[in-house]
LOTI-104034 format. One record per residue (C-alpha): residue number from 1; chain; z, x, y. Coordinates in nm, 2 decimals, padded with zeros to 4 digits, m for minus. Example, Ala and Ser with C-alpha at 12.3 -4.5 7.8 and 13.67 -1.06 7.14 Angstrom:
<seq=1	mol=A	zz=00.78	xx=01.23	yy=m00.45> .
<seq=2	mol=A	zz=00.71	xx=01.37	yy=m00.11> .
END
This chain:
<seq=1	mol=A	zz=09.48	xx=09.29	yy=13.07> .
<seq=2	mol=A	zz=09.48	xx=08.91	yy=13.08> .
<seq=3	mol=A	zz=09.71	xx=08.76	yy=13.34> .
<seq=4	mol=A	zz=10.04	xx=08.62	yy=13.19> .
<seq=5	mol=A	zz=10.07	xx=08.25	yy=13.29> .
<seq=6	mol=A	zz=10.35	xx=08.17	yy=13.53> .
<seq=7	mol=A	zz=10.39	xx=07.82	yy=13.40> .
<seq=8	mol=A	zz=10.38	xx=07.63	yy=13.07> .
<seq=9	mol=A	zz=10.10	xx=07.42	yy=12.93> .
<seq=10	mol=A	zz=10.28	xx=07.11	yy=13.08> .
<seq=11	mol=A	zz=10.29	xx=07.27	yy=13.42> .
<seq=12	mol=A	zz=10.66	xx=07.36	yy=13.42> .
<seq=13	mol=A	zz=10.76	xx=07.69	yy=13.58> .
<seq=14	mol=A	zz=10.87	xx=07.95	yy=13.33> .
<seq=15	mol=A	zz=11.23	xx=08.08	yy=13.35> .
<seq=16	mol=A	zz=11.17	xx=08.39	yy=13.15> .
<seq=17	mol=A	zz=11.02	xx=08.65	yy=13.39> .
<seq=18	mol=A	zz=10.73	xx=08.70	yy=13.15> .
<seq=19	mol=A	zz=10.53	xx=08.93	yy=13.37> .
<seq=20	mol=A	zz=10.82	xx=09.17	yy=13.40> .
<seq=21	mol=A	zz=10.92	xx=09.15	yy=13.03> .
<seq=22	mol=A	zz=10.56	xx=09.19	yy=12.89> .
<seq=23	mol=A	zz=10.51	xx=09.50	yy=13.11> .
<seq=24	mol=A	zz=10.83	xx=09.66	yy=12.99> .
<seq=25	mol=A	zz=10.74	xx=09.59	yy=12.63> .
<seq=26	mol=A	zz=10.40	xx=09.75	yy=12.69> .
<seq=27	mol=A	zz=10.57	xx=10.06	yy=12.83> .
<seq=28	mol=A	zz=10.80	xx=10.07	yy=12.53> .
<seq=29	mol=A	zz=10.50	xx=10.05	yy=12.29> .
<seq=30	mol=A	zz=10.31	xx=10.32	yy=12.48> .
<seq=31	mol=A	zz=10.61	xx=10.55	yy=12.48> .
<seq=32	mol=A	zz=10.66	xx=10.51	yy=12.11> .
<seq=33	mol=A	zz=10.29	xx=10.57	yy=12.04> .
<seq=34	mol=A	zz=10.29	xx=10.88	yy=12.25> .
<seq=35	mol=A	zz=10.61	xx=11.03	yy=12.09> .
<seq=36	mol=A	zz=10.47	xx=10.96	yy=11.74> .
<seq=37	mol=A	zz=10.12	xx=11.07	yy=11.82> .
<seq=38	mol=A	zz=09.98	xx=10.73	yy=11.72> .
<seq=39	mol=A	zz=09.62	xx=10.63	yy=11.79> .
<seq=40	mol=A	zz=09.50	xx=10.28	yy=11.83> .
<seq=41	mol=A	zz=09.33	xx=10.10	yy=11.54> .
<seq=42	mol=A	zz=08.96	xx=10.09	yy=11.51> .
<seq=43	mol=A	zz=08.80	xx=09.91	yy=11.81> .
<seq=44	mol=A	zz=09.16	xx=09.84	yy=11.93> .
<seq=45	mol=A	zz=09.22	xx=09.62	yy=11.63> .
<seq=46	mol=A	zz=09.49	xx=09.61	yy=11.37> .
<seq=47	mol=A	zz=09.58	xx=09.95	yy=11.22> .
<seq=48	mol=A	zz=09.82	xx=09.84	yy=10.94> .
<seq=49	mol=A	zz=09.79	xx=09.59	yy=10.65> .
<seq=50	mol=A	zz=09.94	xx=09.25	yy=10.71> .
<seq=51	mol=A	zz=10.25	xx=09.13	yy=10.52> .
<seq=52	mol=A	zz=10.14	xx=08.77	yy=10.59> .
<seq=53	mol=A	zz=09.80	xx=08.83	yy=10.44> .
<seq=54	mol=A	zz=09.95	xx=09.00	yy=10.14> .
<seq=55	mol=A	zz=10.18	xx=08.70	yy=10.08> .
<seq=56	mol=A	zz=09.87	xx=08.47	yy=10.07> .
<seq=57	mol=A	zz=09.69	xx=08.71	yy=09.84> .
<seq=58	mol=A	zz=09.98	xx=08.74	yy=09.59> .
<seq=59	mol=A	zz=10.02	xx=08.36	yy=09.58> .
<seq=60	mol=A	zz=09.65	xx=08.32	yy=09.51> .
<seq=61	mol=A	zz=09.66	xx=08.59	yy=09.24> .
<seq=62	mol=A	zz=09.96	xx=08.43	yy=09.07> .
<seq=63	mol=A	zz=09.77	xx=08.10	yy=09.08> .
<seq=64	mol=A	zz=09.46	xx=08.26	yy=08.92> .
<seq=65	mol=A	zz=09.68	xx=08.42	yy=08.65> .
<seq=66	mol=A	zz=09.86	xx=08.09	yy=08.57> .
<seq=67	mol=A	zz=09.64	xx=07.82	yy=08.71> .
<seq=68	mol=A	zz=09.79	xx=07.52	yy=08.54> .
<seq=69	mol=A	zz=10.14	xx=07.62	yy=08.63> .
<seq=70	mol=A	zz=10.12	xx=07.81	yy=08.96> .
<seq=71	mol=A	zz=09.79	xx=07.68	yy=09.08> .
<seq=72	mol=A	zz=09.72	xx=07.36	yy=09.30> .
<seq=73	mol=A	zz=09.89	xx=07.04	yy=09.21> .
<seq=74	mol=A	zz=09.57	xx=06.85	yy=09.15> .
<seq=75	mol=A	zz=09.40	xx=07.11	yy=08.93> .
<seq=76	mol=A	zz=09.26	xx=06.98	yy=08.60> .
<seq=77	mol=A	zz=09.17	xx=07.18	yy=08.29> .
<seq=78	mol=A	zz=08.80	xx=07.11	yy=08.31> .
<seq=79	mol=A	zz=08.79	xx=07.28	yy=08.65> .
<seq=80	mol=A	zz=09.02	xx=07.56	yy=08.56> .
<seq=81	mol=A	zz=08.75	xx=07.83	yy=08.54> .
<seq=82	mol=A	zz=08.59	xx=07.72	yy=08.87> .
<seq=83	mol=A	zz=08.93	xx=07.74	yy=09.04> .
<seq=84	mol=A	zz=09.01	xx=08.08	yy=08.90> .
<seq=85	mol=A	zz=08.67	xx=08.22	yy=08.99> .
<seq=86	mol=A	zz=08.68	xx=08.09	yy=09.35> .
<seq=87	mol=A	zz=09.04	xx=08.19	yy=09.40> .
<seq=88	mol=A	zz=08.98	xx=08.54	yy=09.28> .
<seq=89	mol=A	zz=08.67	xx=08.58	yy=09.49> .
<seq=90	mol=A	zz=08.87	xx=08.48	yy=09.81> .
<seq=91	mol=A	zz=09.18	xx=08.68	yy=09.72> .
<seq=92	mol=A	zz=09.01	xx=09.00	yy=09.61> .
<seq=93	mol=A	zz=08.79	xx=09.00	yy=09.92> .
<seq=94	mol=A	zz=09.10	xx=08.96	yy=10.13> .
<seq=95	mol=A	zz=09.28	xx=09.24	yy=09.94> .
<seq=96	mol=A	zz=08.97	xx=09.46	yy=09.99> .
<seq=97	mol=A	zz=09.02	xx=09.42	yy=10.36> .
<seq=98	mol=A	zz=09.39	xx=09.51	yy=10.34> .
<seq=99	mol=A	zz=09.30	xx=09.81	yy=10.12> .
<seq=100	mol=A	zz=09.05	xx=09.94	yy=10.38> .
<seq=101	mol=A	zz=09.33	xx=09.92	yy=10.64> .
<seq=102	mol=A	zz=09.57	xx=10.12	yy=10.43> .
<seq=103	mol=A	zz=09.32	xx=10.39	yy=10.34> .
<seq=104	mol=A	zz=09.20	xx=10.42	yy=10.70> .
<seq=105	mol=A	zz=09.56	xx=10.44	yy=10.83> .
<seq=106	mol=A	zz=09.64	xx=10.72	yy=10.59> .
<seq=107	mol=A	zz=09.32	xx=10.90	yy=10.68> .
<seq=108	mol=A	zz=09.40	xx=10.88	yy=11.05> .
<seq=109	mol=A	zz=09.76	xx=10.99	yy=11.00> .
<seq=110	mol=A	zz=09.64	xx=11.30	yy=10.80> .
<seq=111	mol=A	zz=09.35	xx=11.38	yy=11.03> .
<seq=112	mol=A	zz=09.10	xx=11.32	yy=10.75> .
<seq=113	mol=A	zz=08.75	xx=11.17	yy=10.77> .
<seq=114	mol=A	zz=08.71	xx=10.80	yy=10.70> .
<seq=115	mol=A	zz=08.37	xx=10.86	yy=10.54> .
<seq=116	mol=A	zz=08.35	xx=10.69	yy=10.20> .
<seq=117	mol=A	zz=08.67	xx=10.49	yy=10.25> .
<seq=118	mol=A	zz=08.49	xx=10.15	yy=10.22> .
<seq=119	mol=A	zz=08.34	xx=10.25	yy=09.89> .
<seq=120	mol=A	zz=08.67	xx=10.39	yy=09.76> .
<seq=121	mol=A	zz=08.84	xx=10.06	yy=09.86> .
<seq=122	mol=A	zz=08.58	xx=09.86	yy=09.67> .
<seq=123	mol=A	zz=08.63	xx=10.07	yy=09.36> .
<seq=124	mol=A	zz=09.01	xx=10.03	yy=09.37> .
<seq=125	mol=A	zz=08.99	xx=09.65	yy=09.39> .
<seq=126	mol=A	zz=08.72	xx=09.63	yy=09.13> .
<seq=127	mol=A	zz=08.96	xx=09.82	yy=08.90> .
<seq=128	mol=A	zz=09.24	xx=09.57	yy=08.98> .
<seq=129	mol=A	zz=09.01	xx=09.28	yy=08.91> .
<seq=130	mol=A	zz=08.92	xx=09.42	yy=08.56> .
<seq=131	mol=A	zz=09.29	xx=09.48	yy=08.49> .
<seq=132	mol=A	zz=09.40	xx=09.12	yy=08.56> .
<seq=133	mol=A	zz=09.35	xx=09.00	yy=08.20> .
<seq=134	mol=A	zz=09.57	xx=09.27	yy=08.07> .
<seq=135	mol=A	zz=09.83	xx=09.20	yy=08.34> .
<seq=136	mol=A	zz=09.83	xx=08.83	yy=08.23> .
<seq=137	mol=A	zz=09.89	xx=08.92	yy=07.87> .
<seq=138	mol=A	zz=10.17	xx=09.16	yy=07.97> .
<seq=139	mol=A	zz=10.33	xx=08.88	yy=08.18> .
<seq=140	mol=A	zz=10.31	xx=08.65	yy=07.88> .
<seq=141	mol=A	zz=10.54	xx=08.88	yy=07.70> .
<seq=142	mol=A	zz=10.79	xx=08.87	yy=07.99> .
<seq=143	mol=A	zz=10.78	xx=08.49	yy=08.01> .
<seq=144	mol=A	zz=10.84	xx=08.46	yy=07.63> .
<seq=145	mol=A	zz=11.13	xx=08.72	yy=07.65> .
<seq=146	mol=A	zz=11.29	xx=08.50	yy=07.92> .
<seq=147	mol=A	zz=11.26	xx=08.19	yy=07.72> .
<seq=148	mol=A	zz=11.39	xx=08.35	yy=07.40> .
<seq=149	mol=A	zz=11.67	xx=08.54	yy=07.58> .
<seq=150	mol=A	zz=11.82	xx=08.24	yy=07.77> .
<seq=151	mol=A	zz=11.97	xx=07.95	yy=07.57> .
<seq=152	mol=A	zz=11.95	xx=07.74	yy=07.88> .
<seq=153	mol=A	zz=11.57	xx=07.76	yy=07.90> .
<seq=154	mol=A	zz=11.40	xx=07.45	yy=07.76> .
<seq=155	mol=A	zz=11.04	xx=07.57	yy=07.77> .
<seq=156	mol=A	zz=10.82	xx=07.86	yy=07.87> .
<seq=157	mol=A	zz=10.69	xx=07.63	yy=08.15> .
<seq=158	mol=A	zz=11.04	xx=07.60	yy=08.30> .
<seq=159	mol=A	zz=11.08	xx=07.98	yy=08.29> .
<seq=160	mol=A	zz=10.75	xx=08.03	yy=08.47> .
<seq=161	mol=A	zz=10.81	xx=07.77	yy=08.73> .
<seq=162	mol=A	zz=11.18	xx=07.83	yy=08.80> .
<seq=163	mol=A	zz=11.31	xx=08.17	yy=08.71> .
<seq=164	mol=A	zz=11.33	xx=08.42	yy=09.00> .
<seq=165	mol=A	zz=11.31	xx=08.71	yy=08.75> .
<seq=166	mol=A	zz=10.96	xx=08.59	yy=08.65> .
<seq=167	mol=A	zz=10.84	xx=08.57	yy=09.01> .
<seq=168	mol=A	zz=10.97	xx=08.92	yy=09.07> .
<seq=169	mol=A	zz=10.80	xx=09.06	yy=08.76> .
<seq=170	mol=A	zz=10.47	xx=08.89	yy=08.85> .
<seq=171	mol=A	zz=10.48	xx=09.07	yy=09.18> .
<seq=172	mol=A	zz=10.59	xx=09.39	yy=09.02> .
<seq=173	mol=A	zz=10.31	xx=09.40	yy=08.76> .
<seq=174	mol=A	zz=10.05	xx=09.36	yy=09.05> .
<seq=175	mol=A	zz=10.24	xx=09.60	yy=09.28> .
<seq=176	mol=A	zz=10.27	xx=09.86	yy=09.02> .
<seq=177	mol=A	zz=09.90	xx=09.86	yy=08.97> .
<seq=178	mol=A	zz=09.85	xx=09.91	yy=09.34> .
<seq=179	mol=A	zz=10.11	xx=10.19	yy=09.35> .
<seq=180	mol=A	zz=09.94	xx=10.38	yy=09.07> .
<seq=181	mol=A	zz=09.60	xx=10.33	yy=09.23> .
<seq=182	mol=A	zz=09.72	xx=10.52	yy=09.54> .
<seq=183	mol=A	zz=09.80	xx=10.22	yy=09.76> .
<seq=184	mol=A	zz=10.18	xx=10.26	yy=09.81> .
<seq=185	mol=A	zz=10.20	xx=10.06	yy=10.13> .
<seq=186	mol=A	zz=10.03	xx=09.75	yy=09.99> .
<seq=187	mol=A	zz=10.24	xx=09.79	yy=09.68> .
<seq=188	mol=A	zz=10.57	xx=09.81	yy=09.87> .
<seq=189	mol=A	zz=10.48	xx=09.51	yy=10.08> .
<seq=190	mol=A	zz=10.41	xx=09.32	yy=09.76> .
<seq=191	mol=A	zz=10.75	xx=09.42	yy=09.62> .
<seq=192	mol=A	zz=10.94	xx=09.33	yy=09.93> .
<seq=193	mol=A	zz=10.78	xx=08.99	yy=09.95> .
<seq=194	mol=A	zz=10.93	xx=08.92	yy=09.60> .
<seq=195	mol=A	zz=11.26	xx=09.09	yy=09.71> .
<seq=196	mol=A	zz=11.29	xx=08.85	yy=10.00> .
<seq=197	mol=A	zz=11.22	xx=08.55	yy=09.78> .
<seq=198	mol=A	zz=11.44	xx=08.64	yy=09.49> .
<seq=199	mol=A	zz=11.70	xx=08.90	yy=09.58> .
<seq=200	mol=A	zz=11.55	xx=09.13	yy=09.31> .
<seq=201	mol=A	zz=11.45	xx=09.47	yy=09.45> .
<seq=202	mol=A	zz=11.21	xx=09.65	yy=09.21> .
<seq=203	mol=A	zz=11.03	xx=09.95	yy=09.36> .
<seq=204	mol=A	zz=10.66	xx=09.93	yy=09.27> .
<seq=205	mol=A	zz=10.68	xx=10.28	yy=09.12> .
<seq=206	mol=A	zz=10.92	xx=10.18	yy=08.84> .
<seq=207	mol=A	zz=10.76	xx=10.18	yy=08.49> .
<seq=208	mol=A	zz=10.85	xx=09.87	yy=08.30> .
<seq=209	mol=A	zz=10.75	xx=09.79	yy=07.94> .
<seq=210	mol=A	zz=10.66	xx=09.46	yy=07.79> .
<seq=211	mol=A	zz=10.90	xx=09.17	yy=07.72> .
<seq=212	mol=A	zz=11.12	xx=09.25	yy=08.02> .
<seq=213	mol=A	zz=11.37	xx=08.98	yy=08.12> .
<seq=214	mol=A	zz=11.59	xx=08.97	yy=08.43> .
<seq=215	mol=A	zz=11.84	xx=08.68	yy=08.39> .
<seq=216	mol=A	zz=11.97	xx=08.52	yy=08.72> .
<seq=217	mol=A	zz=11.86	xx=08.84	yy=08.90> .
<seq=218	mol=A	zz=12.03	xx=08.83	yy=09.25> .
<seq=219	mol=A	zz=12.12	xx=09.18	yy=09.36> .
<seq=220	mol=A	zz=11.92	xx=09.37	yy=09.09> .
<seq=221	mol=A	zz=11.79	xx=09.71	yy=09.22> .
<seq=222	mol=A	zz=11.55	xx=09.92	yy=09.02> .
<seq=223	mol=A	zz=11.45	xx=10.25	yy=09.17> .
<seq=224	mol=A	zz=11.11	xx=10.42	yy=09.21> .
<seq=225	mol=A	zz=11.13	xx=10.66	yy=08.92> .
<seq=226	mol=A	zz=11.31	xx=10.44	yy=08.67> .
<seq=227	mol=A	zz=11.15	xx=10.40	yy=08.33> .
<seq=228	mol=A	zz=11.22	xx=10.09	yy=08.13> .
<seq=229	mol=A	zz=11.11	xx=10.05	yy=07.77> .
<seq=230	mol=A	zz=11.03	xx=09.74	yy=07.57> .
<seq=231	mol=A	zz=11.24	xx=09.43	yy=07.52> .
<seq=232	mol=A	zz=11.50	xx=09.52	yy=07.78> .
<seq=233	mol=A	zz=11.72	xx=09.25	yy=07.93> .
<seq=234	mol=A	zz=11.93	xx=09.30	yy=08.24> .
<seq=235	mol=A	zz=12.15	xx=09.06	yy=08.44> .
<seq=236	mol=A	zz=12.24	xx=09.00	yy=08.80> .
<seq=237	mol=A	zz=12.37	xx=09.28	yy=09.03> .
<seq=238	mol=A	zz=12.25	xx=09.56	yy=08.80> .
<seq=239	mol=A	zz=12.16	xx=09.88	yy=08.97> .
<seq=240	mol=A	zz=11.93	xx=10.15	yy=08.82> .
<seq=241	mol=A	zz=11.97	xx=10.39	yy=09.11> .
<seq=242	mol=A	zz=11.99	xx=10.76	yy=09.22> .
<seq=243	mol=A	zz=12.31	xx=10.96	yy=09.19> .
<seq=244	mol=A	zz=12.23	xx=11.19	yy=09.48> .
<seq=245	mol=A	zz=11.95	xx=11.27	yy=09.73> .
<seq=246	mol=A	zz=11.87	xx=11.64	yy=09.74> .
<seq=247	mol=A	zz=11.76	xx=11.77	yy=10.08> .
<seq=248	mol=A	zz=11.61	xx=12.09	yy=10.21> .
<seq=249	mol=A	zz=11.77	xx=12.33	yy=10.46> .
<seq=250	mol=A	zz=11.67	xx=12.11	yy=10.74> .
<seq=251	mol=A	zz=11.82	xx=11.80	yy=10.59> .
<seq=252	mol=A	zz=11.49	xx=11.64	yy=10.49> .
<seq=253	mol=A	zz=11.51	xx=11.45	yy=10.16> .
<seq=254	mol=A	zz=11.30	xx=11.58	yy=09.87> .
<seq=255	mol=A	zz=11.04	xx=11.32	yy=09.79> .
<seq=256	mol=A	zz=10.90	xx=11.23	yy=09.45> .
<seq=257	mol=A	zz=11.17	xx=11.38	yy=09.22> .
<seq=258	mol=A	zz=11.27	xx=11.19	yy=08.91> .
<seq=259	mol=A	zz=11.61	xx=11.06	yy=09.01> .
<seq=260	mol=A	zz=11.65	xx=10.72	yy=08.84> .
<seq=261	mol=A	zz=11.75	xx=10.62	yy=08.48> .
<seq=262	mol=A	zz=11.54	xx=10.60	yy=08.17> .
<seq=263	mol=A	zz=11.63	xx=10.28	yy=07.97> .
<seq=264	mol=A	zz=11.49	xx=10.29	yy=07.62> .
<seq=265	mol=A	zz=11.38	xx=09.99	yy=07.41> .
<seq=266	mol=A	zz=11.60	xx=09.69	yy=07.32> .
<seq=267	mol=A	zz=11.88	xx=09.77	yy=07.57> .
<seq=268	mol=A	zz=12.09	xx=09.50	yy=07.73> .
<seq=269	mol=A	zz=12.27	xx=09.57	yy=08.06> .
<seq=270	mol=A	zz=12.52	xx=09.31	yy=08.17> .
<seq=271	mol=A	zz=12.60	xx=09.19	yy=08.52> .
<seq=272	mol=A	zz=12.73	xx=09.43	yy=08.78> .
<seq=273	mol=A	zz=12.66	xx=09.75	yy=08.59> .
<seq=274	mol=A	zz=12.57	xx=10.05	yy=08.80> .
<seq=275	mol=A	zz=12.36	xx=10.33	yy=08.63> .
<seq=276	mol=A	zz=12.28	xx=10.63	yy=08.84> .
<seq=277	mol=A	zz=12.08	xx=10.95	yy=08.81> .
<seq=278	mol=A	zz=11.81	xx=11.07	yy=08.57> .
<seq=279	mol=A	zz=12.01	xx=10.98	yy=08.26> .
<seq=280	mol=A	zz=11.89	xx=10.81	yy=07.94> .
<seq=281	mol=A	zz=12.03	xx=10.49	yy=07.79> .
<seq=282	mol=A	zz=11.95	xx=10.52	yy=07.42> .
<seq=283	mol=A	zz=11.76	xx=10.26	yy=07.23> .
<seq=284	mol=A	zz=11.95	xx=09.94	yy=07.13> .
<seq=285	mol=A	zz=12.25	xx=10.01	yy=07.35> .
<seq=286	mol=A	zz=12.46	xx=09.75	yy=07.53> .
<seq=287	mol=A	zz=12.61	xx=09.83	yy=07.87> .
<seq=288	mol=A	zz=12.89	xx=09.59	yy=07.96> .
<seq=289	mol=A	zz=12.95	xx=09.42	yy=08.29> .
<seq=290	mol=A	zz=13.07	xx=09.63	yy=08.59> .
<seq=291	mol=A	zz=13.03	xx=09.96	yy=08.41> .
<seq=292	mol=A	zz=12.97	xx=10.27	yy=08.63> .
<seq=293	mol=A	zz=12.76	xx=10.51	yy=08.44> .
<seq=294	mol=A	zz=12.64	xx=10.86	yy=08.54> .
<seq=295	mol=A	zz=12.58	xx=11.02	yy=08.20> .
<seq=296	mol=A	zz=12.34	xx=10.97	yy=07.91> .
<seq=297	mol=A	zz=12.44	xx=10.76	yy=07.61> .
<seq=298	mol=A	zz=12.29	xx=10.78	yy=07.26> .
<seq=299	mol=A	zz=12.11	xx=10.51	yy=07.08> .
<seq=300	mol=A	zz=12.32	xx=10.22	yy=06.97> .
<seq=301	mol=A	zz=12.60	xx=10.27	yy=07.22> .
<seq=302	mol=A	zz=12.82	xx=09.98	yy=07.32> .
<seq=303	mol=A	zz=12.99	xx=10.06	yy=07.65> .
<seq=304	mol=A	zz=13.25	xx=09.85	yy=07.83> .
<seq=305	mol=A	zz=13.49	xx=09.94	yy=08.11> .
<seq=306	mol=A	zz=13.77	xx=09.94	yy=07.85> .
<seq=307	mol=A	zz=13.61	xx=10.19	yy=07.61> .
<seq=308	mol=A	zz=13.47	xx=10.44	yy=07.86> .
<seq=309	mol=A	zz=13.66	xx=10.78	yy=07.84> .
<seq=310	mol=A	zz=13.76	xx=10.97	yy=08.16> .
<seq=311	mol=A	zz=13.87	xx=11.31	yy=08.25> .
<seq=312	mol=A	zz=14.20	xx=11.38	yy=08.43> .
<seq=313	mol=A	zz=14.03	xx=11.37	yy=08.77> .
<seq=314	mol=A	zz=13.88	xx=11.03	yy=08.69> .
<seq=315	mol=A	zz=13.53	xx=11.14	yy=08.63> .
<seq=316	mol=A	zz=13.35	xx=11.03	yy=08.31> .
<seq=317	mol=A	zz=13.34	xx=11.27	yy=08.01> .
END
């Protein structure tokens, strides 16, 4: 191990007892790795994908999808194709490296062979590359829905540049593809980058149809198994969550069960509504602000706090 310097670059003596602290941190890491039966990465290198690298990749992919809006400030239309091609080449190669890391990590964790992983990673990123035109067209419907759904929006360009819901859905469309491709860690990192930037928490497993609009957006939560239809609009602080978390006899949560709502086409959900469990919100329904909902409602429903019926014990009928 390299010796920890006792002074700074300017020659000043360090006050931080770095030799002692670094040694204790090494012991803590070694203890954790031993308890969790972790092995070092290949050649002692990084074992897991990088959040920082994924941030750069996502920014580059967004620029390639919308070059004259989210690309470089000095980009001109005559060089658009060159920029898109170059940016995609760099971003997809970087994503390929992150994909290899996730696939190798999973293989090591499960005691599987890493033979064929590099080819598998290449095929997955090739599939994503071919899907990008379709993702762009899908995002166009989201941008248009935001413009048409908000009277304050002056142009689709303003929506694309300024609206947090659009940034969140750009990340989600890309993350959802990664999730379905069998790259849940890269997908989750992508979603959490958008969550940090916007306050909108969309699990990459959620299925969301075209023309989706999140207005304002802060505090929105959409769970892993939620299914959202076409032309759905939701406002800030809406939760599409799970009602309960079933566990086995040892207290371990069951994974992969369908536990989040289904929201059919043309539904509007206003600010602060909490919708829990595997229930269905029927087509064309409107859910008012701050409504707490744990039962399915038929198509065309109009629910507010005032018109919800309750049993004697306070539960919903």
